[in-house]
Structures are given as C-alpha cells and as structure tokens.
N, C-alpha and C positions, 0 to 999 in steps of 0.2 A: 504494500500500500504506500503510494507516494505522498510526499508532503504537499498540502494544498498550496497553490500559487500565491494566495493572499498572505499566508503565513511566511513564505519565503521573502516576499516583498517587504513585509513588516519587519522581519528579522534583519534584513540588509539595511533598511532605513534606520532602525534602532541602533545597529552596530556602528553605522556611520556617524550618528549623533554622539555615540559614546567616544569614538575616536577623536572627534572634533573637541568635545569637552575635555578629554584627557590632554590633548595638545595644548589647549588654552591654559589648563591648570599647570601643565609642565612649564609653559612659557612664563606664567605668573611667578611660579616658584623660582625659576631661573633668574628673573628680574629681581625678585626680592632678595635672593641670595647674593646676587651681584651688588645690590645696593648696600646690603649689610657689610659685605667684604670691603667695598670701597670706603664706607664710613669708618671702618676700623683702621683703614690706612691713612685717614686724614689726621694730620698732626700739626701742631704749631711749628713755625719755621725755626731752624737752628739759629742760635744767637751768633752774630758775626764777630770778627776779630780785627776790625780795622776798616776805615773808609778813606778813599782818596779825597783830597780837598783841592779846590781850584783857588786861585789867588783871591777872588772876591769873598771866599769863605773864611778868611783870616783878617782880622782888623786889630790894629794896635792903637790904643788911645794915647793921649798926651802924657800919661803917667807911665807908659810902657807896658801896661797890661794888655795881654793878647786875648781877643774875643773870638768865639766861633759860634755858629748857629747851633742851638740845642738840637735841632733836627739832624745835624750831622753827627752829633754825639749818639743820638738814638740809632741812626743808620749804622754807625760803627759797631754798635752792640747787637744789631739785628732786632732791636725792640720796636714795638708799635709806637706810634707817635701821634699826638693830636694837639692842636692849638685852638683855643677859643676864648674870647673875652679877656685877653692878656694872661691866660693861664695855659701853660704847656704841661702835657702829661706824657710819660714814657712808661712802658711796661711790656710784659710778656703776653699773657691772655688777660691780665688784670693790671691796673695802674700800680706802679711801684715807686715812681718818682714824680713829684709835682713841683713846678716852679711858677711863681707869680711875678709878672713884670713890675718893676719899681718897688718890690718888696724884698727886704733882706732875709725874710724867713721863707724857707721852702720845706719840703718833706721828702724823706726817703724811707720806704717801707713803713709808712705811718708815723715815723719819728721826725720831729722838727730838726731842721738843719739851718744854721744861720750863715748866710753868705756874706762875704766881705764887700762885694759890689752887687747891688740889686740887678737882676736881669733887665735888659733893655729891649725895646722894639727897634729893629733896624732892617730896612728893606722888607718890611711887612712880615717879619718873623722874629722869634725870640732868640736873643743872643746871650751868652754867658761867658765869663772869663775862664781860661784854662784852670786857674787857681780854684775858682768856685765849682767848676765841673768836678775837680778832684775831691772837693769837700762833699759835694752832693753824692758822688758815687763811692766815696771812701777808698779811692785807689788813685794811682797816677794817671793823669791825662796830659798828653803832650803831642806836639806836632813835629814830625821829623822834617828836616830841611830838604832831604832828598829821599823819596820822590814826592814830598808834600803829602804826608799821610797822618791821619789822626790815630794815635796809638793809645789804647786804654788797657791798664792792667786788669788782672782777674778781680772781679767784684768780691767784697768781703761777705762772709756769711753772717746771718743774724744771730747775735748772742742771746742765748736763752730762749730761742724760738720754741714754742709749744708749751711753755709754762703758763698756767692759768693766771689771769689778772685778779689780784685780791679785791674782793668786795665789788667787782664789776659785773658779776653775773650770778644769777640764781637759776638752777634748772627748773624747767616748766614741765613737771611730770604729768600734768593734767592734759597736755596736748596729745591728741590722737595722731600717732605717726602716720597711719594709713590715710587719714583725712588730709594730712599735710602733703603726702605724696600725690594723692588724687588732685589736690589743688595745684601742685607744681606741674602736673601733666596737662593742665588746662592751657599752659603756655607753650606746649610743643610747637615748634616751627616759628616762634617769635624770633626775629632776626638778632644776631649777635652784633654788638658794636663796641669796640674798644673804648673804655672810659665813658660808657653810656650815662646819659643824664637821667633825670626823673622819668620813670616809665610812663607815667600819665601824659607826659609831653612827647617823649621820643618814640615810645612804643618799641623800644629795643632794650636789651640787657647786655652787660658783660658778666663774667662768671660770678663775681662777688655781689654785684647789684641784684642778680637773680636770686641767690640764696638769701640775701638780706630781705628782699621784697617778699619772698615766700614765707619766711619765718616771722616777719613783722605782721603778716595777716593773722597769725596765731598769737600775737602779743609777745613774741620773743625778739628783742632788739639786739641785732648783731652789728658790729662795726662795719664800715664801708668796704675795707680792703681784705683780700684773702689773707695777707700777712697778719692782719689784726684778728681776723676770725680764727686763725690757727692757734690763738692763745686762749680761746674761750672753752668753757666746759671741762670735760674730763677726757684724758687720752684712753683710747681703746685699741685693741689689736684686731687683725683681720678676722680671726675666728669669732670675735665678740660683736662684730658689726650688726647693727639693727637698722631697720628702715628709719630714716630721719636723721641718722648720724651724718656728720660732715666728713668728706674725704678730700684730702689735700694732695696736690701733685707737685713734684719738683720742677725746677727749671734746669735742665741738664746742660753741662758743658761750658758755662761761662763764669760761675762763681767759684770761690775757693773750694767749696764742696757743694754737694747737691741738696743740702738741707735748707732749701729756699722754697717757701710756699708760693708758687706762681699761678696756681689754678685751683679751683674748688668746685665740688659738686655735692649732691645730696644722695646718700645711699638709698636705693629704692627697693632693696631686697632681691633675692635670687641672683646674686652676683652682678647686679646692674646698678648704675647710678644715673641720675638726671642732672644735666649741666648745660652750659651754653658755650659754644666755640665755633667759629667759622660758619660754614653752611652745613645743615639748614638752620643754625641757631640753636634754640633749646632742643635738646635731643636726649635720647637714652643710649648709653654706651655700656660695654662690658668691662668689669674689673678683672675678669679672668682671662681675657684674650686681647690681642691687639696692642696698640701703642700705649694706652693708659695703664695697662697692667705693669709695664716696666718702669713707670715713673711715679708710682704711689709713694708718697712721703709720710703722711700721718693721717690719723682718723680721730675725730673728736665727737664726744656725745654732749649735746646741749639741751636735750629734751629730758 
C-alpha cells in the first residue's frame, strides 16, 4: 500500500519549513556568538610611552618656564582627554587627573595637587609647565632636544589604595542587590563617554559615573572616581563575590605597578559584571573569560 500523495506533499513542505527554521536559528546563533566573541576582544587602548612634539607645542615664558599643551601630555601617556569650560581631564576609562585653568589647585587620583603656575589657555587649549606636569603626575616630565619628544617616567602607584575611609561610609544592608542589578540593566546600551557629565543632561556615562548613579538611586552615595570608590566598603575575594559588589580593574603597563584602579563595574552574578566602556556603552561582560579576567584588581562590598 503506497503513501497517499497528499501526505507526501505535506511531508516535503513541512520538512522544508523545518530546514529553513533551522538555518535561520543557526545563523542567529552564529551572529550572537560572533558578537559575544568580538565584545570580549574589545579592550581599552594600551597606554603610550612618548609623543613627538612640533615647535609650536613648546612655549617658554619670560621666566624661563617651559609650557606644553596638556593634550600632548595625555597623548604621550595614551590617556583619554577632554577639555570643557576651562577644565581639562585625563584618564584611562575613568578620569584620573583634572586641571583647572587659572587655578593653582588640581587633582590626581582624587587627591589635591597644588601647582606652582596655574594652567593657562593658549591657542584654544590648556597648557601646563613641565614642572607642574611633573607635580601632577608624580614623575619626571621632560622634552628631549632631539628629536623633540615628550618623555614621561613611569607613573607612581597609589599609596594605601583599597583601605576603607574612616567614618565615610556605612553599609546599606537593606538594599536588595537583585533590584539594584535589575535597575542597572535598564541602562544597557546607554553610550559611554569619557568624563561624562550629569546623566540627566548628557545621557551618557563613564565607568564610575555609572556605578555612582546606580547606587545613588538606592541611597548609597559613592565618590565620583573609580580610584575613590576603590577605598569604600569592605574588601572581598573572588570566591566571596555577590551581586552588587564593586569590581575594580587595573591599568596595565604604565604605572610603577598594576595596583591602579582605572575601571569599575558592578558584579551581576554568574561570573558576569555590568559596566560601561567603548561600544555599545553599558554592557554585561564576563569575569571568567576575555580581556577583563586578566586585569581584575580588587573587589569591594558596599551593600
């Protein structure tokens, strides 16, 4: 007894649809895997070790002080740089150094630094003396005569980094960590911007403004910079991590050692953390694979 023609036709059509669905599903999985793989390869740029200068980038005043654009200092270090409203900021994924024009007081890693000569505006950019650049960075900054290159020594490490600040923070055990993570995920895809201003205005975050914004929603006030947030709460190790803990990452290759918090994110559980960097901005990455696994510095519990 043969198979009815109608059943054969139906079977062929059904099988064809299954093949099409399987192909589409395979394509989607392939795209998804490729996206995840590419995302794990995205990493901050390596810090530089010198930048060539042209004649107009060196200015000697009547007192003999030599000035250079702060932008050239940032370029020599491979740091991100931003100028706005007479304020210049340099940093890795987060602001690390801040200089104000016409002010003798600037900051490095959240600590005040008094400059001998206040920064000036010249040719529509912020300039600083070599002497004050050395003070700001805590290392030697000089210009070689041949071939006219800005040379900067290795940056000093932060003394006592990771020690909690006395009386500055009380844990908020009443905060529901899962609610905090769910709130943080609302911002997935929000663009990253180095030195981001108020989110309500800019609609962007940098790494520490993101963590600060999320925790502030739950009544937890964190400092503005990653280097400052790395002194809050209590230290925990990798095996003790819980959702809501802060995870800090080092800045490799340019400081005296790698104990420099240059990036921060929020542990989301299951080996992942939520943070912002580059494209696509706020994102979820793995602590167990890829770039970030190799640059974990410390973990702090503030809830």
